[in-house]
C-alpha positions in Angstrom: -180.9 -112.3 106.7 -180.9 -109.2 104.4 -183.8 -107.8 106.4 -182.0 -108.1 109.7 -178.8 -106.6 108.2 -180.9 -103.8 106.7 -182.5 -103.1 110.1 -179.1 -103.1 111.9 -177.7 -100.8 109.2 -180.7 -98.5 109.5 -180.3 -98.4 113.3 -176.6 -97.5 112.9 -177.4 -94.8 110.4 -180.1 -93.3 112.7 -177.8 -93.5 115.7 -175.0 -91.8 113.8 -177.3 -89.1 112.5 -178.7 -88.5 116.0 -175.1 -88.2 117.4 -174.2 -85.8 114.6 -177.2 -83.6 115.4 -176.2 -83.7 119.1 -172.6 -82.6 118.2 -173.9 -79.8 116.0 -176.2 -78.5 118.8 -173.3 -78.7 121.3 -171.1 -76.8 118.9 -173.7 -74.1 118.5 -174.1 -73.8 122.2 -170.4 -73.5 122.7 -170.1 -70.8 120.0 -172.9 -68.9 121.7 -171.2 -69.1 125.1 -167.9 -67.9 123.5 -169.7 -65.0 121.9 -171.4 -64.1 125.1 -168.1 -64.3 127.0 -166.3 -62.1 124.5 -169.2 -59.5 124.6 -169.1 -59.5 128.4 -165.3 -59.0 128.4 -165.6 -56.2 125.9 -168.2 -54.5 128.0 -166.0 -54.8 131.1 -163.1 -53.3 129.3 -165.2 -50.5 127.9 -166.5 -49.8 131.4 -163.0 -49.7 132.9 -161.8 -47.4 130.1 -164.7 -45.0 130.9 -164.0 -45.1 134.6 -160.3 -44.4 134.2 -160.9 -41.6 131.6 -163.4 -39.9 133.8 -161.1 -40.2 136.8 -158.3 -38.6 134.8 -160.7 -35.8 133.8 -161.7 -35.2 137.4 -158.1 -35.4 138.7 -158.8 -38.5 140.8 -156.1 -40.4 138.7 -153.0 -38.7 137.5 -152.3 -38.8 133.8 -149.3 -41.0 134.0 -151.1 -43.8 135.8 -154.1 -43.3 133.6 -152.2 -43.7 130.3 -150.5 -46.8 131.6 -153.8 -48.4 132.5 -155.6 -47.2 129.4 -152.8 -48.7 127.2 -153.4 -52.1 128.8 -157.2 -51.9 128.4 -157.3 -50.6 124.8 -155.0 -53.2 123.4 -157.4 -56.2 123.9 -160.2 -54.1 122.3 -158.0 -54.1 119.2 -159.5 -51.2 117.3 -158.1 -48.0 118.4 -155.0 -48.2 120.5 -153.5 -45.5 122.6 -151.2 -44.4 119.8 -154.3 -43.0 118.1 -154.3 -40.3 120.9 -150.9 -38.6 120.4 -150.6 -36.7 123.7 -151.5 -39.7 125.8 -149.2 -41.9 123.8 -146.3 -39.3 124.2 -146.9 -39.4 128.0 -147.0 -43.2 127.9 -143.6 -43.3 126.1 -142.2 -41.1 128.9 -143.4 -43.2 131.8 -143.6 -46.7 130.3 -140.1 -47.7 131.5 -140.2 -46.0 134.8 -140.0 -48.4 137.8 -143.0 -48.9 140.0 -143.8 -50.4 143.4 -140.9 -52.1 145.0 -138.4 -51.2 142.2 -139.3 -47.6 142.7 -138.8 -47.8 146.5 -135.4 -49.3 145.9 -134.2 -46.3 143.9 -132.0 -43.7 145.5 -133.9 -40.6 146.6 -132.3 -38.3 144.0 -133.0 -40.8 141.2 -136.7 -41.0 142.3 -136.9 -37.2 142.3 -135.3 -37.0 138.9 -137.9 -39.5 137.5 -140.7 -37.6 139.3 -139.6 -34.4 137.7 -139.4 -35.9 134.3 -142.9 -37.4 134.7 -144.5 -34.3 136.2 -143.0 -32.0 133.5 -144.4 -34.3 130.8 -147.8 -34.4 132.5 -147.8 -30.6 132.8 -146.7 -30.1 129.2 -149.4 -32.5 127.8 -152.2 -31.9 130.2 -154.4 -29.7 128.0 -154.0 -32.0 125.0 -154.7 -35.0 127.1 -157.9 -33.5 128.5 -159.1 -32.9 124.9 -158.1 -36.5 123.9 -160.0 -37.9 126.9 -163.2 -36.4 125.5 -162.5 -38.0 122.2 -161.7 -41.3 123.8 -165.0 -41.3 125.7 -166.8 -40.6 122.5 -164.9 -43.3 120.6 -165.4 -46.0 123.3 -169.1 -45.8 122.8 -168.6 -47.1 119.2 -166.6 -50.2 120.2 
């Protein structure tokens, strides 16, 4: 009787140990997948930041649109946010509340022109500083 109970107990212990090993391996696999997904996301974000920064340098993307996009891309990276680049952040503060898309189309023409003038004057005022900060941003993004 004791022998059969000992055998059953040993089988239960071996089964539980095997299940624990299985769960540990599954957890390790899940952690590795999560790490790989985070790395891939970071790389996509960095690539997007580089593309937008270079487009801003080349004049393919105006500075206002660029700073809005960069703000959204830099926040998930969590290290250096746009406010580390003072001129770009100043421009962002000017344009952040301006309506876009349908809301912009619904504005009266004179209101749209006023907002355009505000945006364009801020872009012109900060253009040289932003160009310098774009070089710094491209250098910084390589270290993320």
